[in-house]
C-alpha positions in Angstrom: 207.1 60.1 32.6 204.1 61.0 34.7 203.7 64.7 35.4 202.8 66.1 38.8 199.4 67.1 37.5 198.8 63.5 36.2 200.0 62.0 39.5 197.8 64.3 41.5 194.8 63.4 39.3 195.6 59.7 39.7 195.9 59.9 43.5 192.6 61.8 43.8 190.8 59.2 41.7 192.5 56.4 43.6 191.3 57.8 46.9 187.8 58.3 45.5 187.6 54.7 44.3 189.0 53.3 47.6 186.4 55.2 49.6 183.5 53.9 47.5 183.0 57.1 45.5 182.8 55.4 42.1 184.9 56.0 39.1 186.5 52.5 39.1 186.6 52.2 35.3 188.0 55.7 34.9 190.7 54.9 37.4 191.6 51.7 35.5 191.8 53.6 32.3 194.0 56.3 33.8 196.4 53.7 35.2 196.7 52.1 31.8 197.1 55.5 30.0 199.9 56.6 32.3 201.5 53.2 32.2 202.0 53.1 36.0 202.0 50.0 38.2 199.1 49.9 40.8 198.9 46.1 40.6 197.0 45.4 43.8 194.3 48.0 43.2 194.0 47.1 39.5 193.6 43.4 40.5 191.0 44.2 43.2 188.9 46.7 41.2 189.4 44.9 37.9 188.0 41.7 39.2 185.1 43.6 40.8 184.1 44.5 37.2 185.0 41.2 35.5 183.0 39.2 38.1 179.9 41.2 37.5 178.4 40.1 34.1 176.4 43.3 33.8 179.3 45.6 34.4 181.5 43.5 32.2 179.2 43.5 29.2 178.7 47.2 29.5 182.3 47.7 28.6 181.9 46.5 25.1 185.2 45.8 23.3 187.1 47.3 26.3 186.2 44.1 28.2 189.2 42.3 26.6 191.5 45.2 27.4 190.5 44.8 31.0 191.1 41.1 31.0 194.7 41.8 29.8 195.2 44.5 32.4 194.0 42.3 35.2 196.1 39.4 34.0 199.3 41.4 34.1 198.3 42.9 37.6 197.6 39.3 38.8 201.1 38.2 37.7 202.6 41.1 39.5 200.8 40.1 42.7 201.6 36.4 42.2 197.9 35.5 41.8 198.8 33.2 39.0 195.5 31.3 39.0 193.6 34.5 38.3 196.1 35.4 35.6 195.7 32.0 34.0 191.9 32.3 34.0 192.1 35.8 32.3 194.5 34.5 29.7 192.3 31.5 29.0 189.4 33.8 28.3 191.6 35.8 25.9 192.9 32.7 24.2 189.4 31.6 23.5 188.4 35.0 22.0 191.7 35.5 20.1 193.2 32.1 19.4 195.9 33.3 17.0 196.8 36.6 18.7 200.5 37.4 19.3 199.5 39.8 22.0 197.9 37.0 23.9 201.0 34.9 23.1 203.1 37.4 25.0 200.8 37.0 28.0 201.2 33.3 27.9 205.0 33.7 27.9 204.8 36.1 30.8 202.8 33.6 32.7 205.4 30.9 32.1 208.0 33.4 33.3 206.0 34.3 36.4 205.8 30.5 37.2 209.6 30.3 37.0 209.3 28.0 33.9 212.4 29.6 32.3 213.0 27.2 29.5 209.4 27.2 28.4 209.2 31.0 28.6 212.5 31.3 26.6 211.0 29.0 23.8 207.8 31.0 23.8 209.7 34.3 23.4 211.9 32.9 20.7 208.9 31.8 18.7 207.4 35.3 19.0 210.7 36.9 17.9 210.7 34.7 14.8 207.5 36.5 13.7 208.7 39.9 14.8 212.5 40.2 15.4 212.1 43.9 16.2 209.8 43.5 19.2 211.6 45.5 21.9 209.4 44.3 24.7 210.2 40.6 24.1 214.0 41.4 23.9 213.8 43.2 27.2 211.8 40.3 28.8 214.7 38.0 27.8 217.1 40.4 29.6 214.8 40.4 32.7 214.6 36.6 32.7 218.4 36.3 32.6 218.7 38.7 35.6 215.9 36.9 37.5 217.9 33.6 37.1 221.1 35.3 38.4 222.8 35.1 35.0 224.3 38.5 34.5 226.6 37.3 31.7 223.5 36.1 29.7 221.8 39.5 30.4 224.8 41.3 29.0 224.7 39.1 25.9 221.0 39.8 25.3 221.5 43.6 25.9 224.5 43.8 23.5 222.5 42.0 20.8 219.6 44.3 21.5 221.7 47.5 21.3 223.2 46.4 17.9 219.7 47.1 16.6 218.3 49.7 19.0 221.4 51.8 19.6 219.4 54.9 20.7 217.8 53.2 23.7 219.2 55.1 26.7 217.6 52.8 29.3 219.2 49.8 27.8 222.7 51.4 27.8 222.2 52.4 31.4 221.0 48.9 32.4 224.0 47.4 30.7 226.3 49.8 32.5 224.8 48.9 35.8 225.3 45.2 35.2 228.9 45.8 34.2 229.5 47.8 37.4 227.9 45.0 39.5 230.4 42.6 37.9 233.3 45.1 38.5 233.8 45.4 34.7 234.4 49.1 35.0 236.0 49.7 31.6 233.0 48.3 29.8 230.7 50.3 32.1 232.7 53.4 31.2 232.1 52.8 27.5 228.3 52.6 28.1 228.3 55.9 30.0 230.3 57.5 27.2 227.6 56.5 24.8 225.0 57.9 27.1 226.8 61.3 27.4 227.3 61.5 23.6 223.6 61.0 23.1 222.4 63.2 26.0 225.2 65.5 27.0 223.1 67.8 29.3 221.9 65.1 31.7 224.0 65.3 34.9 223.1 61.8 36.0 225.3 60.3 33.2 228.2 62.7 33.9 228.1 61.7 37.6 227.9 58.0 36.9 230.8 58.2 34.4 232.9 60.2 36.9 232.3 57.5 39.6 233.4 54.7 37.3 236.5 56.6 36.2 237.3 57.3 39.9 236.9 53.6 40.7 239.2 52.5 37.8 241.8 54.9 39.2 245.1 56.0 37.7 246.3 59.6 37.2 244.6 60.2 33.8 241.3 58.6 34.9 241.2 60.6 38.1 241.8 63.8 36.2 239.0 62.9 33.8 236.7 61.9 36.8 237.2 65.3 38.4 236.3 66.9 35.1 233.0 65.0 34.9 232.3 65.7 38.6 232.8 69.4 37.8 230.5 69.2 34.7 227.8 67.5 37.0 228.1 70.5 39.4 227.8 72.9 36.4 224.7 71.1 35.0 223.0 71.0 38.4 223.7 74.6 39.3 226.0 73.5 42.1 223.4 71.3 43.8 225.1 67.9 43.5 226.5 67.1 46.9 227.9 63.8 45.6 229.8 65.5 42.8 231.3 68.1 45.3 232.5 65.3 47.5 233.8 63.5 44.3 236.0 66.5 43.5 237.5 66.4 47.0 238.2 62.6 46.7 239.7 63.0 43.2 241.9 65.9 44.4 243.2 63.9 47.4 243.9 60.8 45.2 245.6 62.8 42.5 247.8 64.5 45.2 248.9 61.1 46.5 249.8 59.9 43.0 251.6 63.1 42.2 254.2 62.8 45.0 257.6 62.6 43.5 256.5 63.8 40.1 258.2 66.7 38.3 256.7 70.1 39.0 255.4 70.4 35.4 253.6 67.1 35.8 251.8 68.1 38.9 248.1 69.0 39.0 248.2 72.8 39.6 244.4 73.1 39.4 243.7 70.7 42.3 244.2 72.9 45.4 241.9 75.7 44.3 239.2 73.4 43.0 239.3 71.2 46.1 239.1 74.2 48.3 236.0 75.5 46.5 234.3 72.1 46.6 235.1 71.7 50.3 233.7 75.2 51.1 230.6 74.5 49.2 230.1 71.2 51.0 230.6 72.8 54.4 228.1 75.5 53.5 225.5 73.0 52.4 225.9 70.9 55.5 225.6 73.9 57.8 222.2 74.7 56.1 220.8 71.2 55.7 222.5 68.9 58.2 224.3 70.9 60.9 224.4 67.8 63.2 226.7 66.0 60.7 229.0 69.0 60.0 231.6 67.6 62.4 231.7 64.3 60.5 232.2 66.2 57.2 234.9 68.3 58.7 236.7 65.2 59.9 236.4 63.5 56.5 237.8 66.6 54.8 240.7 66.8 57.2 241.6 63.2 56.5 241.9 64.3 52.8 244.1 67.2 54.0 241.6 69.8 52.8 
């Protein structure tokens, strides 16, 4: 993750380069170091260096790194002819390189040649079955083709090996949610909470999935995770506060006709506290919308 200091440094250098103040190579190096995407500027200024034989030769071995960087930026910008020319130069210099092989597969993917790209990635995986980048490219290709079931299959196989990859678990959960496979999504968020129990984002997402599934037990659990989100954020999650109100209202409806001992005695007090906190926050930050909030809370009988 890029820190505020690094982002400020990058933006300053970017302004300097864009205004003709020099520092193009330093800017390109910093973009690469921070692993950020500034594709249009990388393409523009990278080609400026590569098209000047003097500037290019002054880079020494870094010339090939720049060819790679520009090739990727060109694919991002759909300048596929430029990407192909850069890759050809790298192929000539490093004919047996697996790293260049990845660029070739990426170019096939950028052209929409899915079958050819899939074959290229499969060949690369035969040489290195633990290459995480290639596994993730296969997931991205499945999503790009509108094949979420295939993306799920690739992610599940990937997570059998790389079980600690939080981003992969989260991506899998989001695909399940998009397909309304909420129980499977809930399992993914449980894994994320177990591995990182202090991150409120996972608690909130899990609560929302449980609320969507519905049922008395799931709603009780959803309210619990909305409450933990509020605790972890120091009371600053508006979404979680509203979630507690929604859970309380839904639980009250399901509890009608139940025995007194089965009723949710914690709901009224917790809902009241959440509603008060919401009204206070809206008064401070969005007073014009306070009437809308009050109306919504009234509809939930709060």
